[in-house]
C-alpha positions as a Markdown table, in Angstrom:
| # | Residue | x | y | z |
|---|---|---|---|---|
| 1 | Unk | -135.9 | 157.5 | 2.9 |
| 2 | Unk | -135.5 | 161.2 | 3.5 |
| 3 | Unk | -136.7 | 162.1 | 0.0 |
| 4 | Unk | -140.0 | 160.3 | 0.6 |
| 5 | Unk | -140.6 | 161.4 | 4.2 |
| 6 | Unk | -143.5 | 163.8 | 4.9 |
| 7 | Unk | -142.1 | 166.8 | 6.7 |
| 8 | Unk | -144.4 | 168.4 | 9.3 |
| 9 | Unk | -143.0 | 171.7 | 8.3 |
| 10 | Unk | -145.0 | 171.5 | 5.0 |
| 11 | Unk | -148.1 | 169.9 | 6.4 |
| 12 | Unk | -150.4 | 172.7 | 5.5 |
| 13 | Unk | -148.5 | 174.1 | 2.5 |
| 14 | Unk | -151.6 | 174.2 | 0.3 |
| 15 | Unk | -153.1 | 176.6 | 2.8 |
| 16 | Unk | -150.2 | 179.0 | 2.7 |
| 17 | Unk | -150.2 | 182.2 | 0.7 |
| 18 | Unk | -148.5 | 182.0 | -2.7 |
| 19 | Unk | -145.5 | 184.0 | -1.6 |
| 20 | Unk | -144.8 | 181.8 | 1.4 |
| 21 | Unk | -145.0 | 178.7 | -0.8 |
| 22 | Unk | -142.6 | 180.2 | -3.2 |
| 23 | Unk | -140.2 | 181.1 | -0.4 |
| 24 | Unk | -140.2 | 177.6 | 0.9 |
| 25 | Unk | -139.5 | 176.1 | -2.6 |
| 26 | Unk | -136.8 | 178.7 | -3.3 |
| 27 | Unk | -135.2 | 177.8 | 0.0 |
| 28 | Unk | -135.2 | 174.2 | -1.1 |
| 29 | Unk | -133.2 | 175.2 | -4.2 |
| 30 | Unk | -130.6 | 176.8 | -2.0 |
| 31 | Unk | -130.4 | 173.6 | 0.0 |
| 32 | Unk | -129.8 | 171.7 | -3.2 |
| 33 | Unk | -126.7 | 173.9 | -4.0 |
| 34 | Unk | -125.5 | 173.4 | -0.4 |
| 35 | Unk | -125.8 | 169.6 | -0.8 |
| 36 | Unk | -123.7 | 169.6 | -4.0 |
| 37 | Unk | -121.1 | 171.9 | -2.3 |
| 38 | Unk | -120.8 | 169.3 | 0.6 |
| 39 | Unk | -120.2 | 166.6 | -2.0 |
| 40 | Unk | -117.4 | 168.5 | -3.8 |
| 41 | Unk | -114.6 | 166.1 | -2.6 |
| 42 | Unk | -116.5 | 163.1 | -4.0 |
| 43 | Unk | -117.2 | 164.9 | -7.3 |
| 44 | Unk | -113.4 | 165.7 | -7.7 |
| 45 | Unk | -112.4 | 162.1 | -6.9 |
| 46 | Unk | -114.9 | 160.8 | -9.5 |
| 47 | Unk | -113.6 | 163.2 | -12.2 |
| 48 | Unk | -110.0 | 162.3 | -11.6 |
| 49 | Unk | -110.9 | 158.6 | -11.9 |
| 50 | Unk | -112.9 | 159.2 | -15.1 |
| 51 | Unk | -110.1 | 161.2 | -16.9 |
| 52 | Unk | -107.6 | 158.4 | -17.7 |
| 53 | Unk | -110.3 | 156.1 | -19.0 |
| 54 | Unk | -111.7 | 158.8 | -21.3 |
| 55 | Unk | -108.2 | 159.7 | -22.5 |
| 56 | Unk | -107.8 | 156.1 | -23.5 |
| 57 | Unk | -110.9 | 156.1 | -25.7 |
| 58 | Unk | -113.5 | 155.1 | -23.2 |
| 59 | Unk | -117.1 | 156.0 | -23.4 |
| 60 | Unk | -119.4 | 157.9 | -21.0 |
| 61 | Unk | -122.6 | 156.1 | -20.2 |
| 62 | Unk | -125.5 | 157.7 | -18.2 |
| 63 | Unk | -128.1 | 155.5 | -16.6 |
| 64 | Unk | -131.4 | 156.5 | -14.8 |
| 65 | Unk | -135.1 | 156.3 | -14.7 |
| 66 | Unk | -137.9 | 159.0 | -14.5 |
| 67 | Unk | -136.8 | 162.4 | -13.6 |
| 68 | Unk | -133.2 | 161.3 | -12.7 |
| 69 | Unk | -133.0 | 159.6 | -16.1 |
| 70 | Unk | -134.2 | 162.6 | -18.0 |
| 71 | Unk | -131.7 | 164.8 | -16.1 |
| 72 | Unk | -128.9 | 162.4 | -16.9 |
| 73 | Unk | -129.8 | 162.3 | -20.6 |
| 74 | Unk | -130.0 | 166.1 | -20.8 |
| 75 | Unk | -126.5 | 166.4 | -19.4 |
| 76 | Unk | -125.1 | 163.8 | -21.8 |
| 77 | Unk | -126.9 | 165.3 | -24.8 |
| 78 | Unk | -125.0 | 168.6 | -24.3 |
| 79 | Unk | -121.6 | 167.1 | -24.5 |
| 80 | Unk | -121.4 | 166.8 | -28.3 |
| 81 | Unk | -122.6 | 170.3 | -29.3 |
| 82 | Unk | -120.6 | 172.0 | -26.4 |
| 83 | Unk | -117.4 | 170.0 | -26.4 |
| 84 | Unk | -117.5 | 168.0 | -29.7 |
| 85 | Unk | -117.6 | 164.8 | -27.6 |
| 86 | Unk | -117.9 | 161.9 | -30.2 |
| 87 | Unk | -121.5 | 160.6 | -30.3 |
| 88 | Unk | -120.1 | 157.1 | -30.7 |
| 89 | Unk | -118.5 | 157.5 | -27.2 |
| 90 | Unk | -121.8 | 158.5 | -25.5 |
| 91 | Unk | -124.4 | 156.1 | -24.2 |
| 92 | Unk | -127.8 | 157.3 | -22.8 |
| 93 | Unk | -129.5 | 154.5 | -20.9 |
| 94 | Unk | -133.0 | 155.5 | -19.7 |
| 95 | Unk | -135.7 | 153.2 | -18.4 |
| 96 | Unk | -138.4 | 153.1 | -21.0 |
| 97 | Unk | -136.2 | 154.3 | -23.9 |
| 98 | Unk | -136.7 | 157.4 | -25.9 |
| 99 | Unk | -140.4 | 157.4 | -25.2 |
| 100 | Unk | -139.6 | 158.1 | -21.5 |
| 101 | Unk | -137.9 | 161.4 | -22.3 |
| 102 | Unk | -141.3 | 163.0 | -22.9 |
| 103 | Unk | -143.7 | 161.1 | -20.6 |
| 104 | Unk | -143.7 | 158.5 | -17.8 |
| 105 | Unk | -143.4 | 154.9 | -19.0 |
| 106 | Unk | -145.1 | 152.9 | -16.2 |
| 107 | Unk | -143.1 | 150.0 | -14.8 |
| 108 | Unk | -140.0 | 150.7 | -16.8 |
| 109 | Unk | -137.9 | 151.7 | -13.7 |
| 110 | Unk | -138.5 | 148.2 | -12.2 |
| 111 | Unk | -137.2 | 146.3 | -15.2 |
| 112 | Unk | -133.7 | 145.3 | -14.0 |
| 113 | Unk | -133.4 | 142.5 | -16.6 |
| 114 | Unk | -133.7 | 145.0 | -19.4 |
| 115 | Unk | -131.1 | 147.3 | -17.8 |
| 116 | Unk | -128.5 | 144.5 | -17.6 |
| 117 | Unk | -129.3 | 143.5 | -21.2 |
| 118 | Unk | -128.8 | 147.1 | -22.4 |
| 119 | Unk | -125.3 | 147.2 | -20.7 |
| 120 | Unk | -124.4 | 143.9 | -22.4 |
| 121 | Unk | -125.8 | 145.0 | -25.8 |
| 122 | Unk | -123.6 | 148.1 | -25.8 |
| 123 | Unk | -120.6 | 146.0 | -24.6 |
| 124 | Unk | -119.7 | 148.4 | -21.8 |
| 125 | Unk | -116.3 | 147.4 | -20.7 |
| 126 | Unk | -113.2 | 148.3 | -18.6 |
| 127 | Unk | -112.3 | 151.5 | -20.4 |
| 128 | Unk | -115.8 | 152.9 | -20.0 |
| 129 | Unk | -117.4 | 155.1 | -17.3 |
| 130 | Unk | -121.0 | 154.7 | -16.2 |
| 131 | Unk | -122.8 | 157.4 | -14.2 |
| 132 | Unk | -125.9 | 156.1 | -12.5 |
| 133 | Unk | -128.5 | 158.5 | -11.0 |
| 134 | Unk | -131.4 | 157.8 | -8.7 |
| 135 | Unk | -132.8 | 160.0 | -6.0 |
| 136 | Unk | -133.9 | 157.0 | -4.0 |
| 137 | Unk | -130.7 | 155.1 | -4.5 |
| 138 | Unk | -132.7 | 151.9 | -5.0 |
| 139 | Unk | -134.3 | 152.1 | -8.5 |
| 140 | Unk | -134.0 | 148.6 | -10.0 |
| 141 | Unk | -133.3 | 149.7 | -13.6 |
| 142 | Unk | -130.5 | 152.1 | -12.5 |
| 143 | Unk | -129.1 | 149.7 | -9.9 |
| 144 | Unk | -128.8 | 146.9 | -12.4 |
| 145 | Unk | -127.2 | 149.1 | -15.0 |
| 146 | Unk | -124.5 | 149.9 | -12.4 |
| 147 | Unk | -124.1 | 146.3 | -11.3 |
| 148 | Unk | -123.7 | 144.9 | -14.8 |
| 149 | Unk | -121.3 | 147.7 | -15.8 |
| 150 | Unk | -119.2 | 147.1 | -12.7 |
| 151 | Unk | -119.2 | 143.4 | -13.4 |
| 152 | Unk | -117.8 | 144.1 | -16.8 |
| 153 | Unk | -115.0 | 146.3 | -15.4 |
| 154 | Unk | -116.4 | 149.8 | -16.1 |
| 155 | Unk | -115.8 | 152.6 | -13.7 |
| 156 | Unk | -119.0 | 153.2 | -11.8 |
| 157 | Unk | -120.3 | 156.5 | -10.3 |
| 158 | Unk | -123.5 | 156.6 | -8.3 |
| 159 | Unk | -125.5 | 159.7 | -7.5 |
| 160 | Unk | -128.3 | 159.5 | -5.0 |
| 161 | Unk | -130.1 | 161.7 | -2.5 |
| 162 | Unk | -130.5 | 159.0 | 0.3 |
| 163 | Unk | -127.5 | 157.8 | 2.2 |
| 164 | Unk | -126.6 | 154.1 | 2.8 |
| 165 | Unk | -128.6 | 153.0 | -0.3 |
| 166 | Unk | -127.5 | 150.2 | -2.7 |
| 167 | Unk | -126.6 | 152.6 | -5.5 |
| 168 | Unk | -124.1 | 154.4 | -3.2 |
| 169 | Unk | -122.8 | 151.3 | -1.5 |
| 170 | Unk | -122.1 | 149.5 | -4.7 |
| 171 | Unk | -120.7 | 152.4 | -6.8 |
| 172 | Unk | -116.9 | 152.8 | -6.8 |
| 173 | Unk | -117.4 | 156.5 | -6.5 |
| 174 | Unk | -120.6 | 157.3 | -4.5 |
| 175 | Unk | -121.9 | 160.9 | -4.5 |
| 176 | Unk | -124.5 | 161.5 | -1.8 |
| 177 | Unk | -126.5 | 164.7 | -2.3 |
| 178 | Unk | -128.1 | 165.3 | 1.1 |
| 179 | Unk | -131.2 | 167.3 | 0.1 |
| 180 | Unk | -133.6 | 165.9 | 2.7 |
| 181 | Unk | -137.3 | 166.1 | 2.6 |
| 182 | Unk | -139.2 | 167.9 | -0.2 |
| 183 | Unk | -141.9 | 170.6 | 0.2 |
| 184 | Unk | -144.1 | 168.2 | -1.7 |
| 185 | Unk | -143.3 | 164.8 | -0.1 |
| 186 | Unk | -141.6 | 162.4 | -2.6 |
| 187 | Unk | -141.5 | 164.9 | -5.5 |
| 188 | Unk | -137.8 | 164.5 | -6.2 |
| 189 | Unk | -138.2 | 166.7 | -9.4 |
| 190 | Unk | -137.8 | 169.5 | -6.9 |
| 191 | Unk | -134.6 | 170.1 | -4.8 |
| 192 | Unk | -133.3 | 166.5 | -5.3 |
| 193 | Unk | -133.5 | 167.0 | -9.0 |
| 194 | Unk | -131.8 | 170.4 | -8.8 |
| 195 | Unk | -128.9 | 168.9 | -6.9 |
| 196 | Unk | -128.6 | 166.1 | -9.4 |
| 197 | Unk | -128.6 | 168.5 | -12.3 |
| 198 | Unk | -125.9 | 170.6 | -10.7 |
| 199 | Unk | -123.8 | 167.5 | -9.8 |
| 200 | Unk | -124.0 | 166.1 | -13.3 |
| 201 | Unk | -123.1 | 169.5 | -14.8 |
| 202 | Unk | -120.1 | 169.8 | -12.6 |
| 203 | Unk | -118.9 | 166.2 | -13.3 |
| 204 | Unk | -119.1 | 166.5 | -17.1 |
| 205 | Unk | -117.8 | 170.1 | -17.3 |
| 206 | Unk | -114.8 | 169.4 | -15.1 |
| 207 | Unk | -113.8 | 166.3 | -17.0 |
| 208 | Unk | -114.2 | 168.1 | -20.3 |
| 209 | Unk | -111.9 | 170.9 | -19.0 |
| 210 | Unk | -109.4 | 168.3 | -17.9 |
| 211 | Unk | -109.5 | 166.6 | -21.3 |
| 212 | Unk | -108.6 | 169.9 | -23.1 |
| 213 | Unk | -112.0 | 170.9 | -24.5 |
| 214 | Unk | -111.8 | 174.3 | -22.9 |
| 215 | Unk | -109.1 | 177.0 | -23.3 |
| 216 | Unk | -109.0 | 180.3 | -21.5 |
| 217 | Unk | -112.6 | 179.7 | -20.4 |
| 218 | Unk | -113.8 | 179.3 | -24.0 |
| 219 | Unk | -115.5 | 176.3 | -25.7 |
| 220 | Unk | -112.8 | 175.8 | -28.3 |
| 221 | Unk | -114.2 | 172.4 | -29.3 |
| 222 | Unk | -117.8 | 173.5 | -30.0 |
| 223 | Unk | -119.3 | 172.4 | -33.3 |
| 224 | Unk | -120.4 | 175.4 | -35.4 |
| 225 | Unk | -123.7 | 173.7 | -36.4 |
| 226 | Unk | -125.6 | 177.0 | -37.0 |
| 227 | Unk | -125.1 | 180.7 | -37.6 |
| 228 | Unk | -125.0 | 181.6 | -33.9 |
| 229 | Unk | -122.3 | 179.0 | -33.2 |
| 230 | Unk | -120.3 | 180.1 | -36.2 |
| 231 | Unk | -120.4 | 183.7 | -35.0 |
| 232 | Unk | -119.3 | 182.4 | -31.5 |
| 233 | Unk | -116.3 | 180.6 | -33.1 |
| 234 | Unk | -115.3 | 183.7 | -35.0 |
| 235 | Unk | -115.6 | 185.8 | -31.8 |
| 236 | Unk | -113.3 | 183.3 | -29.9 |
| 237 | Unk | -110.7 | 183.5 | -32.6 |
| 238 | Unk | -110.8 | 187.3 | -32.8 |
| 239 | Unk | -110.2 | 187.4 | -29.1 |
| 240 | Unk | -107.5 | 184.7 | -29.0 |
| 241 | Unk | -105.5 | 185.7 | -32.1 |
| 242 | Unk | -106.0 | 189.5 | -32.4 |
| 243 | Unk | -106.3 | 189.1 | -36.2 |
| 244 | Unk | -108.9 | 190.6 | -38.5 |
| 245 | Unk | -112.4 | 189.2 | -39.1 |
| 246 | Unk | -111.5 | 188.3 | -42.7 |
| 247 | Unk | -108.4 | 186.4 | -41.6 |
| 248 | Unk | -110.4 | 184.6 | -38.9 |
| 249 | Unk | -113.1 | 183.7 | -41.4 |
| 250 | Unk | -110.6 | 182.3 | -43.9 |
| 251 | Unk | -108.7 | 180.3 | -41.2 |
| 252 | Unk | -112.0 | 178.7 | -40.0 |
| 253 | Unk | -112.8 | 177.8 | -43.6 |
| 254 | Unk | -109.4 | 176.0 | -44.1 |
| 255 | Unk | -109.8 | 174.3 | -40.7 |
| 256 | Unk | -113.3 | 173.0 | -41.5 |
| 257 | Unk | -114.7 | 174.9 | -38.6 |
| 258 | Unk | -112.3 | 173.8 | -35.9 |
| 259 | Unk | -111.4 | 176.7 | -33.6 |
| 260 | Unk | -108.3 | 175.0 | -32.3 |
| 261 | Unk | -106.9 | 174.2 | -35.8 |
| 262 | Unk | -107.9 | 177.7 | -37.1 |
| 263 | Unk | -106.0 | 179.4 | -34.2 |
| 264 | Unk | -102.8 | 177.5 | -35.0 |
| 265 | Unk | -103.2 | 178.4 | -38.7 |
| 266 | Unk | -103.5 | 182.0 | -37.7 |
| 267 | Unk | -100.2 | 181.6 | -35.8 |
| 268 | Unk | -98.4 | 180.5 | -38.9 |
| 269 | Unk | -98.8 | 176.7 | -39.0 |
| 270 | Unk | -100.0 | 174.8 | -42.1 |
| 271 | Unk | -102.9 | 172.4 | -41.7 |
| 272 | Unk | -100.7 | 169.3 | -41.5 |
| 273 | Unk | -98.4 | 170.8 | -38.8 |
| 274 | Unk | -101.3 | 172.1 | -36.8 |
| 275 | Unk | -103.1 | 168.7 | -36.9 |
| 276 | Unk | -100.0 | 166.7 | -36.0 |
| 277 | Unk | -99.2 | 169.0 | -33.1 |
| 278 | Unk | -102.8 | 168.8 | -31.7 |
| 279 | Unk | -102.7 | 165.0 | -32.0 |
| 280 | Unk | -99.4 | 164.9 | -30.3 |
| 281 | Unk | -100.6 | 166.7 | -27.2 |
| 282 | Unk | -104.0 | 165.0 | -27.0 |
| 283 | Unk | -105.9 | 168.1 | -28.3 |
| 284 | Unk | -104.7 | 170.4 | -25.5 |
| 285 | Unk | -104.5 | 173.8 | -27.1 |
| 286 | Unk | -102.4 | 175.3 | -24.4 |
| 287 | Unk | -99.8 | 172.6 | -24.8 |
| 288 | Unk | -99.9 | 172.8 | -28.6 |
| 289 | Unk | -99.2 | 176.6 | -28.6 |
| 290 | Unk | -96.4 | 176.1 | -26.1 |
| 291 | Unk | -94.9 | 173.3 | -28.3 |
| 292 | Unk | -95.0 | 175.4 | -31.4 |
| 293 | Unk | -93.5 | 178.4 | -29.6 |
| 294 | Unk | -90.6 | 176.1 | -28.4 |
| 295 | Unk | -90.0 | 174.8 | -31.9 |
| 296 | Unk | -89.7 | 178.4 | -33.2 |
| 297 | Unk | -87.6 | 179.8 | -30.5 |
| 298 | Unk | -84.0 | 180.3 | -31.5 |
| 299 | Unk | -81.7 | 177.6 | -30.1 |
| 300 | Unk | -79.0 | 178.7 | -27.8 |
| 301 | Unk | -75.5 | 178.1 | -29.0 |
């Protein structure tokens, strides 16, 4: 496997001067970006396949082990605070469980039986999406998560850094990140990990945009869980509505912190009308504003 191969180029890296070592590793990070860019068509196809299942109430499940698992969990963990993705519609399956988030759990990545059992325990099914990540493309835990989820009808996406590996061959939407050898042979926390992190970020961000959680480049579904996020919510509303800070603050209070709902209140809706309209258009703020404007436009005689 390319990610495990020892490249002669880095054969004496420990003898190089620090600046040369850093240059080599930085070059690897650029290679990671290039690998993701080359995978753009596969990323787009995967998101378009994810979208209808998630619109119908499906869950997003992430699966991985070691570095890949931690990167996957990190991406998933950001969905709720950033986009208000329901926690009950998010599954984070990492070999070794929560303990593996902070340290290596020896042997966990080889436990395929536990992986399949986790998928069954969470009743992953045909409306769900599973994203499996493994640099090698062969990790037993990750591979069995994907196989069991696919058997149960879930949409499966596989992300790996080695081509023609089981994870890519068995996933319905394979995403190959061609990062090649590492400056430190086999250390896939380096450019392979960077490419995975970017690919996961792109997948989740694009699907959340498609599902209506972003409007005019703003995180209009964020949860104002602290003072900083409350200030961000107010700033968004000031920009979108052109109203005073006092009006924005009052609208947010009536909307229980929902930026989308508060914006419609600032535009003259009551809470019930705003809620019904957003529900009718699947939470798409652009569509909700257009619908309200249409309702209020004078009808031609």
